[in-house]
N, C-alpha and C positions, 0 to 999 in steps of 0.2 A: 036738405042740408048738404053743403059742399064738403069736399074731401078734407079741407083744412079743419073745419069744425069737428068732423068726425075724428080726426087724429087727436085733436085737443081733448075731446071728451074721452077717447080711449086712454090717453095718458093719465087723465084725472082718475078714471076708474081703476087703472092698474096701480097707481101710487097711493090711493086713499087707504087701502088696508095696511100698507107698510107703515104709514104714520100712526094709525090707530093701534097697531099691535104692539108698539114699543112701550115698555115699562122701564122706569129707572131702576138700575140694579141696587141691591141691598148688600151691605157688608157688615160684619159684626162690629159694633161700636164699643169703644173703651169707655167704661163708666168710672169717672174719677170719683174718689171718696170726698166726703165733705171737708176734710182737713188732712194735713200732712201728719199730724200727731195729736196728742191730747192737750197740747199747750194752746194758749190763746194765740190766735192767728195774727190779728192786727193787719195793717196794710203791708203789702209786699215790699221787701227791700229793693226790688227791681225798679221802683219809682225813684230811688236815689240817683243823683247824677254821679258819674264816675269821679268827677273832681271832688265831690264830698265824700264818696266812699273811700277813696285812697288817701286823700288829705295829705299828700306829700308833694311839695312844689316841684321837686326834681322829676318824680315819676309822672306827674300831670303834664309837665313840659314835654317829656318824651312821648306820651300818648298823643298830645296835641300835634306834635311833629309827624307822628306816624299817620294820623288821620288826614294830614295835608299831603303827604308824599309817598305813602305806601303804594307800591305798584299793583298789588292784588286789589286794593280798593279802587285805584284808578281804572283798572280793567272792569270792575263791577259797575262803576259809574258809566262806562261806555256801553255796557249791556243795557243800562237804563235808556240811553240815547237810541239804541237799536230798537228797543221795545216801543219807545215813544214814536219812532218813525213808522213802526208797524201799525199803530193806531191811525196815523195820518194816511197811510197807504190804504187801509181798509175803509176809512172815511171817504177817500177819494173815489173808491170803486162804486160808491153809492150815488155819486154826482155825475151829471152829463159830461161826456168826454168830447171836447172840441179841438179840432186840429186844423191848421192852415196847410193847404196843399198847393204846390206849384210844380207844374210839369211841362215839358216840351219834347216833341218827338216828330217823326215823319213816317208816313205810311204809304203803302202801295198794295192795292188789291189786284189779284189776278183778273184778267178780262172775262174769263169763263167762270166767274163766280157771281153770286147774286149782287154783292156789293159792287164788284167791278163793272158788271153790266149796267147796273142802275146808275152809277156815277158817270158812265160814258154817255148817257142820254139825258143827264140832268144839268141844268144851268145853275151855277152858284150865284151869278148875277146875270142880268139880261145880256145875252150874247156871249157869255163866258162859261165854258164847261168846267165841271169839277176837274182839277188837274189830276193827272195820273199819280204824281208824287205830291202829296199835300201834307201840310203840317198839322200838328195837333197840340195846341197850346191851351193850358188850363191854369186858372188862378181862382181859388175859392176856399170856403170853409166847409168842413165835414164834421158831423157830430153823431154820437150814438149814446144811448142811455138805456141801461137795463133797469126796468121798473121793479123794485123789490116787493113784488106782490106777496110772497110767502114769508118774507123776513129772513131769507138766507144770508143776504149781505149784512143785515143787522146782527145776525148770529156771529158772522165772521168778525164784525167789529167788536161785539161783546167779548169774544175770545181774545182778541188782541188787547183789549183794555184790561181784562183779567190777567193776562200774561204780563202786561206792563206793571200792574200793581204788585204782582208776585215778584217781579224783578226788583222793585223797590224794597220789598221785604227781604229778598235775597241779599241786597246791599246792606240792609240793617244787620243781617246775620254776619256778614263779613266784618262789619264794624264791631259787633259784639266780640267776635273771635279775636280780632286784632287787639282790642283793648285788653282782653284777658291775657293774650300771648305776651304783650309788652310788659304787663304787670308781673307775670310769672317769671319771665326772663330777668326782670329787674331784681326781684327778690332772690332768684338763683345767684345773681351776681353779688348781692349783699352777703349771702351765705358763704360764697367762695371767699369774699374779703375776710370774713370772720375766721373761716377755716385757715386761710393763709396766715392770719395773725397768730392763731393758736399754734400752728405748726412752727412758725418762726420762734415763738417763745419756747416751744418744746425743744427745738434744735439748740437754742442757747442753753437751756437747762441740761440737756443731755451732754452737751459739750463740757459744761462745768463738772458734771458727774464723772465724765471720762477723765478729765484732768485730775480730779480727786483720786480716782481709782489708780491712775498711774503713780501718783505720789504714794498711795498706799502700797503699791507693789514695791517701790523703792525702799519703803520702810519694812518690807517683808510681811505685810499684813494682807496682801492680795496676790493673786496669781495671774498668769497670762490669759487663762480662760475667761476670767471676769472682764478683762480689758477687751478681748475679742467679742464678747457678748455685747458690751456697751457700744463698741465700734459698729457692729452689725445693726444694732438698734438705731444709732445715729444715721447711718447710711440709708436705712429704710425710711426714716422720717424726712431726710433731705430729698429722697426720691418723691415722696408725697408733696413736698414743697414745689418741686419742678412740675409735677403733674397738675397741681392746683393752679399754678401760674399759667399753664397752657389753657386750662379750662376757663380761667378768667378772661383771657384774650378771645377765646372762641365765643364765650357768652357775650362779650362786648360786641364782637363782629355780628353775632346773631341779632342783637338789639338794633345795631345800625342797619342791618338788612331789613328788619321790620320797619325802620324809619325811612327806608328808601334813600340811604346815603352811604358814602364810602366810610370805611372804618375810621373811628376816632375815639378818644377817651370818653367814657360815660360819666357824667357828673352824678354823684349819688350821696345819700346820707346813710353811712354805714350803720349807725345806731338805730335806724328804723326797724330793723329786724328784731332788736331786743325789746322794743316797746310792746306793751300788752296789746294783743290782737283784739279786734272787735268781736264781741261775743253777743249772743242773743239776738241775731238778725231776725227781723219779722219775716215770716214766710208767706203771709197772706193765706189764701185758700187755693186748692189745686186748680179751680176754674180760672184763676187769675193768669195761669200759664197760657190760656187760649188768647189772651189779650196782650201779654207782655213778651212772649217768645216769638221772635221774627220767623223762626223756622216753621212754627205751627201756622202762623198766618200765611206764610208763603205756600205751604201745602194746601191750606184751605182755598186759596185763590187758584191754585192749580186745578183743584176739583171744579171750581166754577168755570174755568177756561175749558176744561174737558167737556162739560155739559154743553157749552155753546158750540164746541166742535161737533158733537154728536148731532145737535139740532141742524147745523149747517150741512152735515153729511146727509141727513134725512131729507132736507128740503131740496137737495140737489136732484132728487127724483122728480120734483114737480116741474111743470112747464115754466119756462122763463119768457117774460115779455120784454122785447127790445124795440126801442124806437130809434130810428136813424133818419137823418136829414142832411141836406147839403145845399149850398147856394154858392154861385160863382160865375165866372166868365170862361167861355170856351170858343175858340176860333181856329181856322186853318192857317191864319197868318197873324203875326203880332199886331199889325195895324188894325185888325178887326176885333182885337181882344176885348176892348172896352166900348164897342159899339152896341148900344142898347136900343131896343130890347132884343135885337137879333142874336147877340152873343150871350145873353143872360140865360143861365140854366139854374134849375132848382129841383129838389126831389124830397120826398117824405115817404117813410115806410115804417110800418109797424108789423112785428112778427112774433108769433108764439112758437117756441121749440120745446120739445119734450123728449126725453130718452125713451125709446120703445124697444129696440133690440140691442143685444150685447151690453147689458147693464152690469156685467160682472165687475167692471172697474169701480163703478159707484158702490156696488154692494161690498166690495173688498174695502173701500175707503170707510164705509159705514162700520164694518166689522172692526177695523183698526181703531176708529175713534171710540167705539164702545169699549174695546179692551183697554185703551188708554184711560178712559174714564174710570173703569173698575180699578185699574192700577193706581190712579191718583187717589181714589177713595181709600184703598188699603194703605197707601203711603201716609195719608193724613192721619188715620188711626194709629199707625205705627209711630209716627212722630210724636203724637200725644203721649203714647205709652212710654216712649224713650225719654221724653221730657220729665215725666213724673218719676221714673226710675233714677234719672240723673239728679233730681232734687233730693230724693231719698238717700242716694249714695253720698252726695255732697254733705248733706246734713249729718249723716253718720260719721263722715270724715272729720267734720268740724268738732263734733262732740268727742270723738276718740282721740284726735290729735291734741286737744286741750288736756285730756288725761295724761297722755304720753309726755307732754311738755312738763306738767307738774311733777311727774315721777323722775324725769331726766334732771330737773332742777334739784330735786332731793338727792339724786345720785351724785351730781356734781358737788353739791355742798358736803356730802359725806366723804368724798375723796380729795377735796380741794387741798387739804393740808398733809396728805399722806406722803407726798414727795419730799417735802422738807423734813418731815418726821423720819422717814426712811434714811435720808442722808445723814441726819444727826445721829441716829442709832448706829448706822454703819461706821461713822467716824469714831463712835464710842466703843466699837467692837461688839455691839449688842444685836446687830443685824447683818445679814449676808448681802452680797451684791445682787442675789436673786430677789431679795426684798425690794431693793432699789429699782430693779428692772420692772418688777410687777407693779410697783406704785406708779412709775412713770407711764406704763402702758395703760393702767386703769384710768389714770387722770386724763391722758390724751383721748382715750375712747369715750369717756364721759363728756368731755368738752365738745368733741366732734359730734357725738350723738345728740347732744342738746341743740347744736346748731341745725342738724338735720331735722330734728323734731320741730323747731321753730319754723323752718322753711316749709315743712309739710303742713303746719297749721295755717300759715299764710296762704299757701296754695289751695288748701281746702276752703278757706273763706272766699277766695277768688272764684273757685269752681262753683260754690253755692250761689254767689252773686250772678254769675253767668247762667247757671242752670235756671234761676228764677226769671231770667230774661232781662237782666240789667246790663247797662253799659252802652246803650245806643241812643236813648231818647234825645239828649241835647244836641245831637249831631245831624238832625234831619235838615240838610241844606238843599236837598233836591225837591223839585216840584212834585206835587201829588197828582197833577193833571198835565197831560201833554200839551 
């Protein structure tokens, strides 16, 4: 048995225990319950298209624009292209590599060397010695091919494919977040519109009360203190008007930023906020989250990719078989380059190489890939747990905000006529200016709190839709294969 065979056998003996000793790590798994609550589950609302869920042409138009022009989404799409190129790169590594080589040069060997002494006594053609300065011209093909005996290259390709699919799911996650962000900002803008309208009406009402108070003072039925109190209240409300106007512009700018365009007015239907919000969304069952949530599927694919990386790192210890070959023309002068068969050259070589000494780098790479695999597995379980908690929190928010809205509507109905009543009683001398102030403050607070409650209810519905995994299905315009 020659030394090459002995080295190959030694490498196989040394690496065999390494492959057999490896066992896949185990991490605690999150066990999802059978249902989110005791209610009938039905099919998950995540299956609804966002166009049907929001059902507002202005909002849907904004979302569609965002999905076409948002820069974060465009960046995510480029990550898909990078991952797709990674698959092509790993596939190319499994194929023979062929290159065309062209070279030209001149050489001179020393006379007191083996080559120089041999050339001095050798005829290149009958009666013509090999020149002292001679050229070296070459034109030919060279190829090499690593035979994937142990499947290392296939593991690398598998990891690249899993990363590509994970990138697709990461893009779906960006889409889901973008849809919900545009919807939330849109309803925030509607709430600010209603807030501004309420404040404008309040300013007009307080200005009338102030004018009445001044007339009462002239008649000797009020004092300067009451006027100062009303003036302070009016100034405070006007400050809220200015602050709300600024918030409106900032929210419009934020929406335009999400849409990937310069600031411009946002077309909206203000009364949408006052319509009854959708209630009783079907939750499905918790296991639906594994299929509907892009972040869960992305984490799962990351686990798959990490397993392939570990396999590739393990197989790097095994011997690699490489075949190389070449064919072409070589001559000392260009005129002889294509003279056959004299200038024709070719070669073929097969070799086995295996790491024997100083394998610490490969061992470190294997340790890193194993740690990354465990990290990915923990991340997968953590994402599942976070998804379930998000649904629970969103469901709680939907239920509680509906109760708050009902109570705030009752509160508004209770105080809706107190301002006119207080004004009438004050003019009749049966109430003080403090009663007028209190009625105005209570009415303003009730109206603004109702708007805030309606906004929170809408946001809770959006968060539940997003937590269930809705908002991306109709937008899969990218390829699922490279």
